[in-house]
VOBA-1610 file (N, C-alpha, C; in pm, whole numbers, padded with zeros to 5 digits, always signed):
BEGIN
Met+02118-02365+13857Met+02129-02232+13797Met+02276-02207+13762Lys+02301-02147+13651Lys+02437-02139+13599Lys+02526-02044+13679Ser+02473-01927+13715Ser+02555-01830+13786Ser+02467-01725+13850Gln+02525-01648+13939Gln+02455-01535+13998Gln+02488-01410+13918Pro+02394-01317+13909Pro+02422-01196+13833Pro+02530-01111+13899Arg+02602-01038+13819Arg+02703-00947+13873Arg+02634-00833+13946Ser+02716-00755+14016Ser+02661-00647+14097Ser+02585-00544+14014Asn+02627-00527+13887Asn+02556-00431+13803Asn+02436-00493+13732Gly+02407-00619+13761Gly+02286-00682+13713Gly+02298-00736+13571Leu+02185-00784+13523Leu+02174-00840+13390Leu+02076-00757+13310Ser+02090-00759+13178Ser+01995-00686+13095Ser+01962-00769+12972Ala+01842-00748+12920Ala+01797-00815+12799Ala+01688-00732+12735Trp+01671-00750+12605Trp+01567-00679+12531Trp+01446-00770+12515Leu+01331-00717+12544Leu+01206-00792+12536Leu+01149-00775+12395Glu+01141-00888+12322Glu+01094-00884+12184Glu+00951-00934+12165Gly+00908-01026+12248Gly+00775-01084+12232Gly+00714-01118+12366Val+00583-01101+12376Val+00510-01127+12501Val+00387-01210+12468Ser+00353-01303+12556Ser+00225-01374+12548Ser+00163-01379+12686Leu+00033-01387+12689Leu-00040-01389+12816Leu-00170-01466+12797Ile-00190-01569+12877Ile-00314-01644+12881Ile-00352-01658+13027Ala-00470-01611+13063Ala-00511-01609+13203Ala-00662-01608+13213Pro-00717-01631+13329Pro-00862-01620+13344Pro-00911-01482+13299Gly-01001-01480+13201Gly-01054-01354+13151Gly-00966-01285+13049Ile-00850-01342+13015Ile-00757-01281+12920Ile-00712-01388+12822Ala-00748-01371+12695Ala-00721-01475+12595Ala-00579-01468+12539Asn-00523-01348+12531Asn-00392-01330+12470Asn-00335-01194+12509Trp-00214-01166+12461Trp-00147-01041+12497Trp-00219-00920+12441Asp-00275-00929+12322Asp-00345-00815+12264Asp-00462-00771+12352Ser-00542-00866+12397Ser-00652-00830+12487Ser-00598-00788+12623Gly-00488-00849+12665Gly-00428-00810+12793Gly-00380-00666+12794Val-00325-00620+12681Val-00278-00481+12673Val-00394-00385+12695Gly-00507-00411+12629Gly-00623-00324+12646Gly-00672-00322+12790Ile-00672-00436+12856Ile-00716-00444+12995Ile-00617-00373+13087Leu-00488-00395+13066Leu-00387-00332+13150Leu-00384-00180+13132Arg-00415-00134+13012Arg-00418+00011+12988Arg-00549+00074+13033Gly-00648-00006+13067Gly-00777+00046+13112Gly-00871+00084+13001Ser-00837+00050+12877Ser-00923+00084+12765Ser-01038-00015+12749Gln-01027-00131+12815Gln-01138-00225+12819Gln-01142-00288+12957Pro-01261-00319+13008Pro-01273-00370+13145Pro-01226-00513+13157Tyr-01181-00548+13276Tyr-01148-00687+13304Tyr-01273-00758+13352Gln-01304-00870+13292Gln-01419-00950+13333Gln-01370-01088+13372Ala-01389-01121+13499Ala-01344-01251+13549Ala-01417-01363+13475Ala-01343-01460+13428Ala-01400-01574+13357Ala-01298-01687+13359Ala-01345-01809+13342Ala-01255-01923+13339Ala-01157-01909+13222Cys-01036-01957+13241Cys-00933-01949+13138Cys-00970-02036+13018Val-00963-01979+12900Val-00989-02053+12776Val-00854-02086+12713Leu-00826-02215+12702Leu-00696-02258+12650Leu-00703-02284+12500Pro-00604-02237+12425Pro-00605-02258+12279Pro-00577-02403+12244Met-00628-02447+12133Met-00598-02582+12083Met-00453-02586+12034Pro-00374-02682+12079Pro-00232-02687+12039Pro-00215-02744+11899Asp-00249-02665+11798Asp-00250-02712+11660Asp-00112-02756+11611Leu-00007-02709+11679Leu+00128-02745+11637Leu+00159-02892+11666Leu+00086-02952+11760Leu+00110-03092+11795Leu+00050-03185+11690Pro+00107-03303+11672Pro+00045-03403+11583Pro-00094-03439+11636Pro-00184-03483+11546Pro-00323-03510+11587Pro-00337-03600+11709Ala-00260-03708+11715Ala-00272-03800+11829Ala-00232-03732+11959Glu-00122-03657+11956Glu-00078-03587+12076Glu-00173-03474+12112Arg-00231-03413+12010Arg-00326-03304+12034Arg-00448-03354+12112Arg-00494-03472+12077Arg-00611-03528+12146Arg-00580-03560+12292Arg-00456-03599+12319Arg-00418-03637+12455Arg-00363-03520+12536Ala-00351-03405+12475Ala-00287-03291+12542Ala-00362-03251+12668Ser-00288-03234+12776Ser-00345-03190+12903Ser-00365-03040+12902Arg-00429-02989+13004Arg-00447-02844+13015Arg-00312-02773+13024Val-00218-02833+13095Val-00086-02772+13107Val-00017-02765+12971Val-00023-02872+12894Val+00040-02873+12762Val-00027-02770+12671Lys-00159-02765+12670Lys-00229-02665+12588Lys-00187-02524+12627Leu-00178-02498+12756Leu-00138-02365+12803Leu+00003-02330+12758Cys+00097-02422+12779Cys+00237-02393+12749Cys+00262-02378+12599Val+00203-02468+12521Val+00220-02458+12376Val+00159-02328+12325Gly+00041-02293+12377Gly-00022-02167+12337Gly+00063-02046+12370Leu+00119-02042+12491Leu+00204-01931+12532Leu+00330-01923+12445Ala+00391-02038+12418Ala+00514-02040+12340Ala+00490-01997+12196Ile+00380-02043+12137Ile+00347-02004+11999Ile+00324-01853+11991Gln+00245-01799+12083Gln+00214-01656+12080Gln+00338-01570+12101Ala+00424-01607+12195Ala+00542-01526+12225Ala+00642-01529+12110Ser+00669-01647+12054Ser+00766-01655+11945Ser+00713-01585+11820Ala+00581-01593+11796Ala+00523-01522+11681Ala+00533-01372+11700Ala+00507-01323+11821Ala+00516-01179+11848Ala+00658-01129+11828Ala+00757-01213+11861Ala+00897-01175+11845Ala+00946-01195+11702Gln+00861-01257+11619Gln+00898-01290+11481Gln+01026-01374+11478Arg+01031-01469+11571Arg+01143-01561+11581Arg+01096-01701+11545Ala+01178-01776+11475Ala+01146-01915+11445Ala+01149-01994+11575Ala+01041-02062+11606Ala+01032-02137+11731Ala+01143-02240+11743Ser+01183-02298+11631Ser+01285-02402+11634Ser+01423-02350+11672Glu+01441-02218+11669Glu+01572-02159+11694Glu+01584-02096+11832Leu+01480-02110+11915Leu+01480-02046+12046Leu+01513-02145+12158Ala+01620-02118+12231Ala+01640-02189+12356Ala+01524-02153+12448Cys+01491-02239+12542Cys+01374-02210+12624Cys+01394-02244+12771Val+01322-02171+12853Val+01318-02193+12998Val+01171-02203+13036Phe+01130-02316+13091Phe+00993-02336+13138Phe+00995-02341+13291Cys+00904-02269+13354Cys+00902-02266+13499Cys+00758-02270+13550Ser+00738-02344+13657Ser+00605-02358+13715Ser+00618-02389+13863Ser+00524-02341+13942Ser+00526-02370+14085Ser+00468-02507+14115Asn+00405-02570+14017Asn+00331-02693+14038Asn+00362-02797+13932Ala+00300-02912+13952Ala+00300-03015+13848Ala+00169-03002+13770Asp+00139-03103+13689Asp+00012-03109+13617Asp-00092-03163+13715Gly-00172-03074+13771Gly-00262-03110+13879Gly-00361-03219+13846His-00423-03212+13729His-00522-03313+13691His-00456-03448+13669Asn-00336-03448+13614Asn-00266-03574+13590Asn-00225-03638+13723Ile-00173-03559+13815Ile-00135-03610+13946Ile-00257-03664+14019His-00369-03592+14011His-00493-03638+14073His-00533-03776+14018Ala-00526-03793+13886Ala-00564-03920+13824Ala-00470-04033+13867Ile-00341-04004+13879Ile-00246-04106+13923Ile-00275-04148+14067Phe-00302-04051+14153Phe-00335-04084+14292Phe-00461-04169+14300Glu-00560-04135+14216Glu-00681-04217+14214Glu-00650-04361+14172Ser-00563-04377+14071Ser-00526-04511+14027Ser-00458-04591+14138Leu-00378-04522+14219Leu-00306-04590+14326Leu-00397-04634+14440Thr-00519-04581+14444Thr-00614-04624+14546Thr-00691-04750+14503Gln-00678-04789+14375Gln-00749-04906+14324Gln-00672-05034+14358Ala-00742-05145+14351Ala-00682-05273+14387Ala-00565-05310+14295Asp-00579-05283+14167Asp-00471-05324+14074Asp-00356-05224+14070Arg-00380-05099+14113Arg-00276-04995+14120Arg-00203-04976+13987Leu-00276-04990+13877Leu-00216-04975+13745Leu-00223-04829+13702Ile-00114-04779+13648Ile-00105-04640+13603Ile-00087-04638+13452Ser-00165-04557+13385Ser-00156-04543+13241Ser-00016-04494+13201Pro+00045-04555+13099Pro+00175-04506+13052Pro+00172-04359+13012Thr+00061-04316+12953Thr+00049-04174+12916Thr+00048-04087+13041Arg-00025-04130+13143Arg-00026-04056+13270Arg+00115-04048+13328Phe+00184-04162+13326Phe+00319-04165+13383Phe+00412-04071+13306Thr+00405-04075+13173Thr+00490-03988+13091Thr+00465-03841+13122Asn+00339-03805+13141Asn+00306-03665+13165Asn+00320-03624+13310Ser+00364-03717+13397Ser+00379-03682+13538Ser+00510-03610+13567Val+00607-03619+13476Val+00735-03554+13499Val+00721-03404+13474His+00807-03325+13541His+00792-03179+13538His+00828-03119+13402Asn+00902-03192+13320Asn+00941-03136+13190Asn+00849-03181+13077Ala+00733-03239+13109Ala+00643-03290+13004Ala+00598-03179+12910Ala+00559-03065+12965Ala+00511-02955+12880Ala+00622-02903+12790Ala+00743-02885+12845Ala+00855-02839+12765Ala+00891-02940+12657Ala+00883-03069+12690Ala+00914-03172+12591Ala+00814-03169+12476Asn+00685-03154+12508Asn+00584-03143+12402Asn+00613-03025+12311Trp+00652-02913+12371Trp+00679-02794+12291Trp+00799-02813+12200Thr+00911-02861+12255Thr+01032-02873+12173Thr+01015-02975+12062Ile+00940-03082+12088Ile+00914-03181+11983Ile+00825-03120+11874Ala+00718-03053+11917Ala+00625-02994+11820Ala+00692-02885+11737Ala+00777-02804+11802Ala+00844-02694+11732Ala+00972-02739+11662Arg+01009-02866+11678Arg+01133-02919+11622Arg+01252-02837+11667Cys+01248-02804+11794Cys+01353-02720+11852Cys+01462-02808+11911Thr+01584-02788+11867Thr+01698-02863+11918Thr+01789-02777+12005Gln+01743-02657+12039Gln+01820-02571+12128Gln+01804-02620+12272Ser+01880-02562+12363Ser+01875-02604+12503Ser+01738-02577+12563Ser+01698-02662+12655Ser+01569-02648+12721Ser+01589-02669+12871Gln+01552-02569+12950Gln+01565-02575+13095Gln+01425-02578+13158Val+01409-02657+13262Val+01282-02667+13334Val+01312-02651+13482Leu+01240-02563+13549Leu+01268-02543+13691Leu+01142-02513+13769Cys+01153-02529+13899Cys+01042-02502+13991Cys+01100-02442+14117Ala+01042-02332+14164Ala+01084-02268+14289Ala+00962-02228+14370Phe+00861-02315+14369Phe+00735-02291+14438Phe+00681-02155+14395Asp+00638-02070+14488Asp+00575-01944+14447Asp+00673-01844+14389Ala+00801-01871+14399Ala+00902-01781+14341Ala+00942-01825+14201Ser+00865-01913+14138Ser+00907-01972+14011Ser+00918-01870+13898Phe+00829-01770+13892Phe+00840-01671+13785Phe+00973-01597+13796Ala+01007-01551+13916Ala+01133-01478+13935Ala+01252-01568+13904Ala+01247-01694+13946Ala+01357-01787+13920Ala+01371-01813+13770Gly+01258-01828+13701Gly+01263-01851+13558Gly+01317-01732+13482Leu+01275-01612+13521Leu+01325-01492+13455Leu+01475-01475+13477Leu+01520-01502+13600Leu+01663-01495+13630Leu+01741-01593+13544Glu+01694-01717+13535Glu+01763-01818+13454Glu+01766-01777+13306Ala+01653-01728+13254Ala+01647-01688+13113Ala+01744-01575+13084Met+01751-01477+13174Met+01839-01363+13150Met+01985-01401+13166Val+02015-01495+13255Val+02152-01546+13264Val+02193-01612+13133Gln+02102-01690+13075Gln+02132-01756+12948Gln+02152-01655+12835Val+02066-01554+12830Val+02083-01450+12727Val+02220-01384+12742His+02256-01354+12867His+02384-01288+12893His+02502-01379+12858Ala+02491-01508+12890Ala+02604-01599+12870Ala+02618-01645+12725Glu+02506-01669+12660Glu+02511-01727+12526Glu+02493-01625+12413His+02448-01504+12446His+02425-01400+12346His+02331-01448+12237Ser+02228-01520+12277Ser+02128-01569+12183Ser+01990-01556+12248Pro+01883-01546+12167Pro+01750-01525+12224Pro+01700-01646+12301Val+01617-01620+12401Val+01562-01724+12488Val+01413-01702+12504Leu+01338-01810+12494Leu+01195-01809+12522Leu+01174-01855+12666Met+01106-01774+12745Met+01070-01812+12882Met+00920-01830+12890Val+00874-01940+12949Val+00732-01966+12970Val+00710-01996+13118Ala+00630-01914+13184Ala+00592-01936+13324Ala+00445-01975+13326Tyr+00412-02085+13393Tyr+00275-02135+13385Tyr+00235-02206+13514Asp+00106-02209+13539Asp+00047-02287+13648Asp-00091-02332+13606Ser-00137-02442+13665Ser-00272-02489+13640Ser-00331-02537+13771Glu-00461-02557+13770Glu-00533-02588+13893Glu-00518-02734+13935Tyr-00542-02758+14063Tyr-00555-02893+14118Tyr-00702-02920+14147Pro-00751-03039+14115Pro-00886-03077+14158Pro-00885-03103+14309Glu-01005-03112+14368Glu-01015-03156+14507Glu-00978-03304+14515Pro-00920-03352+14627Pro-00895-03277+14750Pro-00762-03201+14753Leu-00677-03215+14649Leu-00550-03145+14647Leu-00569-02994+14647Tyr-00678-02948+14588Tyr-00704-02804+14580Tyr-00711-02740+14719Ser-00760-02814+14817Ser-00770-02759+14953Ser-00632-02727+15011Trp-00530-02799+14965Trp-00395-02776+15013Trp-00316-02682+14923Arg-00354-02674+14798Arg-00286-02585+14703Arg-00393-02515+14621Pro-00453-02410+14677Pro-00571-02348+14614Pro-00539-02260+14494Ile-00502-02322+14384Ile-00488-02252+14257Ile-00611-02289+14175Pro-00701-02194+14148Pro-00831-02230+14091Pro-00836-02247+13940Asp-00734-02198+13867Asp-00743-02200+13721Asp-00604-02193+13662Ala-00598-02209+13531Ala-00470-02204+13459Ala-00435-02061+13420Gly-00307-02037+13402Gly-00262-01905+13357Gly-00111-01903+13340Gly-00063-01816+13253Gly+00080-01809+13234Gly+00124-01691+13148Ile+00255-01674+13141Ile+00318-01563+13070Ile+00433-01618+12987Gly+00447-01568+12865Gly+00561-01604+12781Gly+00639-01479+12743Leu+00771-01488+12743Leu+00859-01377+12706Leu+00968-01428+12613Val+01000-01350+12511Val+01118-01377+12427Val+01218-01266+12454Leu+01336-01304+12501Leu+01439-01210+12541Leu+01560-01223+12449Ser+01622-01110+12419Ser+01737-01109+12329Ser+01849-01024+12388Ser+01971-01054+12350Ser+02086-00977+12400Ser+02109-00849+12322Thr+02049-00839+12204Thr+02068-00719+12121Thr+01933-00654+12091Arg+01934-00526+12076Arg+01811-00453+12046Arg+01779-00464+11897Thr+01657-00502+11868Thr+01610-00509+11730Thr+01489-00417+11716Ser+01438-00408+11595Ser+01321-00324+11571Ser+01197-00378+11641Arg+01201-00503+11685Arg+01086-00564+11751Arg+01087-00541+11901Ala+01196-00492+11954Ala+01207-00474+12099Ala+01107-00371+12149Cys+01036-00405+12255Cys+00940-00311+12313Cys+00986-00257+12448Ala+01086-00319+12507Ala+01136-00271+12636Ala+01270-00338+12665Glu+01347-00275+12751Glu+01468-00336+12805Glu+01440-00376+12949Leu+01479-00496+12986Leu+01465-00542+13124Leu+01603-00548+13187Arg+01614-00489+13306Arg+01739-00499+13381Arg+01707-00565+13514Leu+01786-00664+13549Leu+01755-00748+13665Leu+01874-00759+13757Gln+01846-00756+13887Gln+01950-00784+13984Gln+01887-00843+14110Leu+01969-00916+14185Leu+01925-00970+14313Leu+01954-00871+14423Glu+01862-00857+14516Glu+01880-00770+14631Glu+01838-00844+14756Pro+01899-00810+14870Pro+01856-00874+14995Pro+01716-00831+15034Glu+01642-00923+15088Glu+01507-00895+15137Glu+01513-00879+15289Pro+01455-00773+15345Pro+01458-00755+15490Pro+01400-00877+15561Pro+01455-00915+15677Pro+01404-01032+15748Pro+01256-01025+15780Ser+01203-00905+15796Ser+01062-00889+15831Ser+00969-00907+15712Ala+01027-00904+15589Ala+00943-00913+15470Ala+00890-01055+15454Val+00771-01066+15397Val+00713-01197+15369Val+00769-01247+15238Gly+00835-01362+15240Gly+00895-01417+15119Gly+00791-01475+15028Ala+00837-01520+14912Ala+00743-01574+14814Ala+00684-01706+14860Cys+00765-01791+14924Cys+00718-01924+14958Cys+00603-01918+15055Gly+00492-01977+15017Gly+00376-01984+15103Gly+00279-01869+15089Arg+00314-01764+15016Arg+00229-01646+15015Arg+00095-01673+14950His+00091-01764+14853His-00035-01791+14786His-00126-01883+14866His-00073-01941+14973His-00158-02023+15059His-00251-01936+15144Thr-00234-01804+15140Thr-00325-01717+15213Thr-00460-01705+15143Val-00468-01753+15019Val-00594-01751+14947Val-00692-01846+15014Thr-00812-01799+15044Thr-00914-01886+15101Thr-00956-01988+14997Pro-00944-02119+15028Pro-00970-02222+14926Pro-01106-02210+14860Gly-01216-02225+14936Gly-01348-02218+14875Gly-01361-02318+14762Thr-01426-02278+14653Thr-01439-02363+14536Thr-01368-02297+14418His-01338-02377+14316His-01277-02322+14196His-01364-02212+14136Gln-01493-02240+14126Gln-01585-02146+14062Gln-01592-02014+14139Gln-01597-02022+14271Gln-01605-01900+14351Gln-01476-01821+14341Ala-01362-01892+14342Ala-01233-01823+14334Ala-01219-01748+14202Val-01259-01813+14091Val-01253-01746+13961Val-01344-01624+13959Ala-01463-01637+14017Ala-01557-01524+14021Ala-01502-01408+14103Asp-01419-01439+14203Asp-01364-01335+14290Asp-01240-01268+14232Met-01189-01317+14120Met-01066-01261+14065Met-01088-01120+14011Thr-00989-01037+14033Thr-00982-00906+13971Thr-00845-00895+13904Leu-00827-00794+13823Leu-00698-00775+13757Leu-00587-00759+13861Ala-00621-00693+13971Ala-00520-00663+14074Ala-00478-00787+14152Asn-00565-00887+14163Asn-00530-01000+14249Asn-00503-01131+14173Leu-00490-01124+14041Leu-00465-01246+13964Leu-00341-01320+14014Ser-00235-01247+14046Ser-00111-01312+14088Ser-00124-01379+14224His-00222-01338+14304His-00241-01401+14434His-00312-01534+14421Tyr-00379-01556+14310Tyr-00446-01683+14285Tyr-00358-01778+14203Ile-00279-01722+14110Ile-00199-01803+14018Ile-00055-01753+14024Pro+00036-01826+14090Pro+00173-01777+14110Pro+00246-01738+13982Ala+00221-01807+13871Ala+00292-01775+13747Ala+00261-01634+13699Leu+00149-01579+13743Leu+00111-01444+13702Leu+00174-01337+13790Glu+00273-01375+13870Glu+00351-01276+13946Glu+00413-01174+13852Gly+00436-01214+13728Gly+00495-01124+13630Gly+00399-01022+13571Met+00274-01020+13617Met+00179-00921+13566Met+00225-00778+13591Ala+00299-00757+13699Ala+00350-00622+13726Ala+00448-00579+13618Val+00529-00673+13570Val+00622-00643+13460Val+00543-00614+13332Leu+00442-00696+13304Leu+00362-00675+13184Leu+00285-00543+13190Asn+00242-00504+13308Asn+00171-00377+13321Asn+00263-00261+13283Ala+00388-00267+13327Ala+00484-00161+13292Ala+00511-00160+13142Val+00521-00279+13082Val+00545-00287+12937Val+00425-00232+12861Ala+00302-00273+12900Ala+00182-00231+12828Ala+00161-00081+12835Asn+00192-00022+12950Asn+00169+00121+12970Asn+00293+00206+12943Arg+00397+00142+12888Arg+00522+00211+12853Arg+00577+00288+12972Leu+00580+00220+13085Leu+00634+00279+13207Leu+00779+00238+13224Ser+00855+00320+13289Ser+00992+00287+13327Ser+00999+00288+13479Ala+01005+00168+13537Ala+00998+00160+13682Ala+01060+00030+13730Pro+01120+00031+13852Pro+01171-00094+13910Pro+01056-00173+13972Ile+01059-00304+13954Ile+00954-00391+14007Ile+01022-00498+14093Arg+00976-00510+14216Arg+01035-00604+14311Arg+00952-00732+14312Leu+01016-00843+14275Leu+00948-00972+14271Leu+00997-01059+14387Pro+00906-01117+14464Pro+00948-01208+14572Pro+01028-01323+14515Tyr+01134-01358+14586Tyr+01219-01467+14540Tyr+01240-01563+14658Leu+01355-01619+14671Leu+01383-01713+14779Leu+01399-01637+14911Pro+01386-01706+15026Pro+01397-01636+15155Pro+01525-01555+15166Gly+01508-01428+15205Gly+01622-01339+15221Gly+01665-01269+15095Gln+01597-01295+14981Gln+01634-01234+14855Gln+01512-01186+14779Ala+01533-01088+14693Ala+01429-01042+14602Ala+01492-01020+14465Val+01414-01043+14362Val+01457-01012+14225Val+01395-00877+14188Val+01479-00783+14153Val+01432-00650+14114Val+01449-00634+13964Val+01338-00608+13896Val+01337-00591+13751Val+01307-00446+13719Glu+01397-00383+13647Glu+01372-00246+13601Glu+01330-00252+13457Val+01211-00200+13429Val+01157-00199+13293Val+01186-00062+13231Arg+01251-00062+13117Arg+01280+00062+13046Arg+01215+00051+12908Ser+01105+00120+12891Ser+01031+00111+12766Ser+01108+00175+12652Cys+01094+00117+12534Cys+01162+00169+12415Cys+01087+00292+12363
//
């Protein structure tokens, strides 16, 4: 991470939002659900086809790649920014669960041969690489993981970059499910994520100002790390059926930012405390335009 925020915090203008989650296809439908004008109906996440990718890569695209490319396309389009001109920060609490599962299965075989495609997609920056290649983006690309605190860490990194470089940044926070038996140890039942385009200057597209600062977390508070392990594993299908709008973030760590999106959708001005690393919290103040 480049630097810690100053005592007066960091600020950025929110120009574009994307949301893909179980029961929520995009930000437009998410706004209606968050405002209460349409009901939330739990359903498996439907991932968009990554049309921006070349045909061969599109056929091989994993669920994680489809999710990230979809989030990035939607957010940059909402901000009316050229995707090729946006620096980006990708953050996730996990790897590509299905790909890791397949590699582990290969290692149990006698020949222990791993597909080159599997190996290429096993690295944590695979989704970001697919996006930057597809979007022909030559701007900086950061990839990070902070377990269940990844959304807060990604937002902090993105806002530091906006502050330091005075240029817009695309942030994509995402997670996807693990098949069994890994699911029993990391019970994330489905894919979901959030995309944000942040700018240092206010434009006509800005829908809110975000102000961020780090604050100490009381020793008695439960930190972000491990909090999602309190979810009863069960089965993927049962977990998805049990989801409500209020508990999405407890099933999918990347959706920790739903509280921020709720304030944006309802044009609220309020501070939101996001769990971060032990002993710290990220506090985001949303100021609607």
